[in-house]
N, C-alpha and C positions, 0 to 999 in steps of 0.2 A: 190627403194632405196631413191629417193627424198622424197617420202611420209613419210618413216620411219624417215629420217633425219629432216624433217619439224616437225614431231610429237615430237621428242626428243628435238628439239630446243624450241618448244612451251612449253613443260613441264619445261625445265630449266628456261625459262623466267618467269614462274609462281612461281617456287620454290624460285628464287632469291629475289623478293620483300618480300616474307614471311620470308625468312632467315634474310634479312636486317632489317626488322621491329622488329623481335624478338631479334636480337643482339643489336639493338638500345635501346630496352626497358630494357635490362640488364644494359647497361651503363648509361641510363638516370635516373635510380634509383640507390639505394645503393647496389643492389644485387651483381653486378659484382665486385665492389670494396671490399665489405665485404668478398666475396668468395676468391678472390685473396689474400687479406691481411691475412686472417685466414689461408689459405692454405700455404702461404709462411712463415708465422710465425712459424707454427708447423714444417715444413720441415727445416727451417733455424735453429731452436733450435737443432734438431737431427743432422744436418750437422755439426754445430759448436761443439756439444758434441763429435762427432767422432774425430774431428781434435785436439781440445784443451784439452779435458778431457781424452779420450781414446788414443789419439795420433795415430789415424788411418786415413790415407787419402784415403777414399773410399766413394762411393755414395750408397753403398749397403743398409745402414740403412735408407737413404733418400727414396729409392724406397720401402723399407719395410713399412715405415711409411705412404707414400703416398697411398698405396693400402688400408690402414685402414681409412684414412681420407676420401677417395672417397666414402666409404660406406655410410657416412652421408651427405657429401657435395652435391652429385649428386641428391638424392631425394629432397633436399632443393631447387635446381635450376630447377628441372623438375616439381615440384608439381603444379605450376600455369599454365603450358603451354597450357593444354586443359581444366582443371578444371575451371580456371578463365574465359575462353571464354564461357564455357557452363553456368556458373552461371550468367554471365552478359548478356547472350543472343547473344553475338557477333558471336558465332560459327554458328548460323543459318544464319546470314547475310553473313558470309564467305562461307558457303556451297552453298548459292544461286548464287554465282558468278561462272563464267566458270573456276572453279579450282577444280581439282580432289582431293578427300580425301587423296590419297597417296602423293600428292604435299604439302598439308597442313602438314602432318605428317613429311615428309622429311625436309621441310623448318624449322620447329620447332626443329627437331632432330639435324640438322647440326648447328643451332644457339647454342644450349646447349652444343654440343660437342666441338664447337669452343671455348666456354668460358673455358672449361677445358684445351684446348690447350693453351689459353692465360695465364692461371694460371701456367701451366707447363713451359712456355717459359722462364721466368726469372731464373729458376733453372739452365739454361745453364751457369750462372755465377759461380755456385758451381763447375760445371764440368771444367770450364776454370781455376778456382783456384786450383783444385786438379791436373790438368794437369801441371800447372806451378810448383808444388811442387815435381813432380817426374813422373815416367813412369805410364801410366794408361792403363789398359786392356780395350780397346775400345768395345769389344764384349758385355760384360755385360752392359755397359752403353747404347749402341744402343738397346740392347734387353730390358733393363729396361724401356726406354722411349717408345719403340714400344709396349711392353706389357701393360704399363699403358694406352696408348691411346686406344688400342684395348679393354681392359677390361672396360675402361671408356665409350667406345662406347656402349658396351653391357648394362652397368648400366644405361646409359642415355636412351636407348631404353626401358628398363624395367620401368624406372621412367616415361617415356612418356606414356607407356601403363597404368600404375597406375593412371596417371592424366586423362586418357581418360575414365575411368570407373566410375568417380564420379565428382560432381561439387563442392566438398568440398576440399580445398587445404590441410587441416590438415589430412583428411582421405587419400588423395593421397600421402602425405609425409609418413605417417605410413605404408601404404600398399607398397609403393616403398622400404622403408627400410626392411620390412619383406621379400619381394621377393628377393631383392638383398642379404640379409643375408642368405636366403635359398641356393641360388646359391653359395655363398661364403663358406659355411660350409659343403656342400655335400660330398666333398672329405675328410672331417675330422671326419666323423661319420661312417666310413666304418665298424668299429668293432661292430656296433649296427644293421647292416642290414644283411639280408641273403647273403650267399656267392655268390649265383647266380646273386645277384643284385649289388655286389661291383663294378664291371667294369662299369656298367651303371652310378652309383653315382659318381664314380671317373671321368668319362668322362664329365658328366654334370656340375660338379663343376668348377667354373671359376678360382679358385686360383691355382690349379695344372697346368693349362695351362699357367697362367701368370708366375709362378715360373720357368717353363720350358724355356720360352722365356727370362726371366730376367737373366738366367744363360749365355745367349749369344748364345744358341742353337735355331735358328729359324727354327722350324719344320713346314712343311706345314700342318700337321694334327692340330696343335694348331691354325694356321691362319684360316684354314677352320672352326674349331670349333667357333672361335670368330665371323667370318663373318656370319656363319649360325645362331648362336644365335641372333646376331644383326638383321639379316634379318627377322627372325621368330618373334621377339618381335615387330618390326616395322609393320609386316603383321598383328599381332594381334591388334595393335593400329589402323590400317586402318579399320579392321573389326569392332572394337569397335566404331569408328567414324561413320561408315556406318549404324550401327544399329539404329541410331537416325532417319534414313529415313524410317525404316521398320514400 
């Protein structure tokens, strides 16, 4: 037990510096600020439209808008994570240190995922404002935030994998958008696939699971889906990183 605990502690110690370095790199450049400002500007516009134009005190439109914005924002923040390291040659220096490839992937993943969390955090102001105007159904709000974070985690893992297979950031960006779009629309093209494949396409699509959670119904099957997809894409990123040693 002590050996296992020591191993886990050692791995966390390695992930921490990588996470901190990546998060600092976002805020030391304009990336974090541009992402947060653009994200909040779009969400704020739809939020204000609901209250002042449509006269509806609800966060539903904000969550609906957020899931579309994430389709493009996440590939933009993940495209450089491994592609830039590969192109500059720093990935070779990093892999020669006593750091496992999985630790590199996890450190970079958590940094990008945290940035999305930082972008979402100011939207609690919208929730507080709506709550002050009247009664709020807390279930869909909690489900909306949880669903966005889980879906964002999957998209970050997909974007990280796209960044691991190329040393060109633009290619990583395009590939990331393509893969994320495929996951997003799979449950929307069921009429075009054979009947025996509809259940598979519906399950693989991210949007149906997000919509289910966003209603306030937190089903363990949706949670398992998001965590499984997230883990699978991170595993592919580790394999892609390890292939450089073969």
